[in-house]
C-alpha positions in Angstrom: -4.0 -18.7 -24.6 -7.0 -19.1 -22.2 -7.0 -17.6 -18.7 -6.6 -20.1 -15.9 -9.8 -20.6 -13.8 -9.4 -19.7 -10.2 -10.5 -22.0 -7.4 -11.0 -19.1 -4.9 -12.2 -15.6 -5.6 -9.4 -13.0 -5.4 -10.1 -10.1 -3.2 -8.1 -7.2 -1.9 -7.9 -7.2 1.8 -5.9 -4.0 2.4 -8.7 -1.7 3.1 -10.2 -4.0 5.7 -6.9 -4.4 7.4 -5.6 -0.9 7.7 -9.1 0.8 7.7 -11.3 2.6 5.4 -10.7 5.9 7.4 -6.9 5.5 6.9 -7.4 5.8 3.2 -10.0 8.7 3.5 -7.7 10.7 5.6 -4.6 10.4 3.3 -2.8 13.6 2.3 -1.2 14.5 -1.0 2.2 15.6 0.3 5.5 13.8 -0.4 5.9 11.0 2.0 7.7 7.7 2.8 5.5 4.8 3.8 6.3 1.6 5.5 4.2 -1.5 5.1 4.2 -4.0 8.0 3.0 -7.6 8.2 1.0 -9.4 11.0 3.7 -9.7 13.5 5.1 -6.1 12.8 7.8 -7.2 10.5 8.8 -4.7 7.9 7.7 -5.8 4.4 8.3 -2.8 2.2 9.5 0.8 2.3 8.2 3.2 -0.5 8.3 6.9 -1.3 5.7 9.0 -3.0 5.3 12.5 -4.6 1.6 12.3 -3.7 0.9 9.8 -1.0 -2.8 9.5 -1.6 -2.4 8.6 -5.2 0.4 6.1 -4.5 -1.4 4.2 -1.7 -4.7 4.2 -3.6 -2.9 2.1 -6.2 -2.7 -0.7 -3.6 -6.3 -0.1 -2.5 -7.6 -0.3 -6.1 -5.3 -3.1 -7.2 -7.0 -5.7 -9.4 -6.0 -9.0 -8.0 -6.4 -10.7 -11.4 -4.1 -8.2 -13.3 -1.6 -7.0 -10.7 1.9 -8.4 -10.4 2.5 -11.4 -8.0 4.7 -9.2 -5.9 2.2 -6.5 -5.6 -0.6 -9.2 -4.7 1.7 -10.8 -2.1 2.5 -7.4 -0.5 -1.1 -6.4 -0.3 -2.0 -9.8 1.2 0.7 -9.6 3.8 0.2 -6.0 4.9 -1.6 -5.3 8.1 -0.3 -1.8 9.0 1.1 1.2 7.2 3.1 4.0 8.8 3.7 7.3 7.1 6.3 10.0 7.4 5.7 13.3 5.6 8.8 14.7 3.8 9.9 18.0 2.3 10.0 16.4 -1.2 10.2 13.0 -2.8 13.9 13.4 -3.3 14.6 14.6 0.2 13.4 11.8 2.5 14.0 13.7 5.7 10.8 13.4 7.8 9.0 16.6 8.5 6.4 15.0 10.7 4.6 11.7 11.1 
């Protein structure tokens, strides 16, 4: 089966929207992250053992091979909030 040709180039806008420094300053601690859309609506809540590794999966996502759900989430996200936790299993915030 041949791959469908695209009319528009796929690009990953998340770094431009939340900022390059946001990704550069990410820590590796367990955390809960919340992704928000343009008008501050909550889109997604996720948890991570290593926040840097987890959020970099969104930053490096290939728009040709990622799931539709992931592509849609990346394209809708304009802000990400983070809460550091004791562990991935204990989601009690330690600090923001």
